[in-house]
N, C-alpha and C positions, 0 to 999 in steps of 0.2 A: 651606340650612345652608352657611354660611360656612367656608372653607378657609382653614386657618391653616399658613402656611409658616413653619418657623424657618429661618434663612439663616445659614450660617458667613460670618465674612469673605472677600470677593472669590469668593463661589459665585455662578454663572451660573444662569439660569433663563429658560426661553422663555414669554412671555405672549403670548395670541393671536398669535404671529409674530413677536412682537419680541423681541430678547434683551437682557436686563437682567442688570446685576451689582451684587452687594451691596459697599457700601462696605468700610472696615476695621475695622468692629466687626459681632458678632452681631446680627441684626434679625430682626424677625418682622413679616410682612406678612400682611395676612387682607382676603381677597377675598370679596366680599358677594355678587357675582353670577355664573353659570355661567360660565366661561373654560378656555380649552386653556392648560393650566401644564404644563411638563415639565423636572424639574431636570436640570441638566447631566450627572449620572452616567446619566441614562436615553436621553439622546440619542445617537445614531449618526450617524456621518459615512458618506456614501456609498461611500468609500474601504474602510469597514471591513464592508460587506455582502459578504463574499467568501465565505461558506458558506451550503449551503441554509437553514438556520432563520434567519440573520441575513437573509437575502433576502427572508424573511416578514416579520421583526421592522421592518426599514426602511421598506417601502410603506405598513405599519400605522402607524407612526410620523408619515409624513407625512401620511397620511389625517386624523390626529389634529391635526396642525399647519398643513396647507394645505388649505381647504376648495375654494379654488379649482381646485385640481390635482386634486380628488379622483376623476373618472373615470379618469384616467391612472394614479392611483395604484392603484386598485382593480383594474384590469385586471392591473397587476403583481401584486398581491396574488394573485388567482384563478389566474395563472400558476405563480406560485412556490408557493403551496400546494398547487397540483394535482399539481407534480412532487414536492414533499416527500412528500405521503400516498402517492404511487405507489411511492416508495422504500422504505417503513418498512413494519413489520407489528405493532409493538408496539400493543396494543389500547389502552392506557391514552394513549400519545401520540395515536394517532389520534381517541381521543374527545376530546383536548386541541385538536385542529385542528379537530374539528366546533364544538366552543364556540366557538373564536377565529372560526370562520367566521359564526357565529349572531351575536357581538356585532358583527362588522363588518357585515353585513346590517342588524342594529337600530341602526347608527350609534353604538354603545357603544364608540368607539376605545380609549380608556383602558383599559378592561377588558380587550379584546382585545390591547393592547400588553402589559400586565402579565401575561398570561397567553401571551403568546408567549415571555416568557424561559424558560418552562419547556421550549419547544423549544429553547432554545440550552443549557440545561443539559442535556438529553438527547444531543443533539449533542457536547458537550463531553466527556459521559461516554463515549460511543461511540466519538469520535476521539481522546480523552485529551489534548486542548489547550484553553487558554483564554487567546485573545490579550488583550495588554495593553490596558485602555480600552474593552472591551466591555463593556455593561450585562448582569449576571445577577443573580439572587435572592441570589449570595453575596456581592455589592459591596453590599448594602444594610445599612444600620444600625439 
């Protein structure tokens, strides 16, 4: 099934590792086959991975975008997820962690990435902070 992306003027996105930017008008792109696509709002820089949940999100994102570095990113994911799960006791969040891990094992990285946002939201609620530029569900339109 094709994927239809509606892009705002100047909006960036990553397509199979290449960073693309839309021109000065709204545009629609239709992808006819499977590809790794991530919108600018969902991309996290390494420097933004400064909290436990963000340290889970980042290697999941990298597994999705960088198949060549899969093993190293997976090892980082396992380490960070283990640390996170060892520090929390909320059964709903722990269930999300298990589901994220299942998606990663099945190489369903986009699903794992989107569910990882819940961990960031949980963390933001617990810590009472939301750094600017960090992708969360509240940033979606």
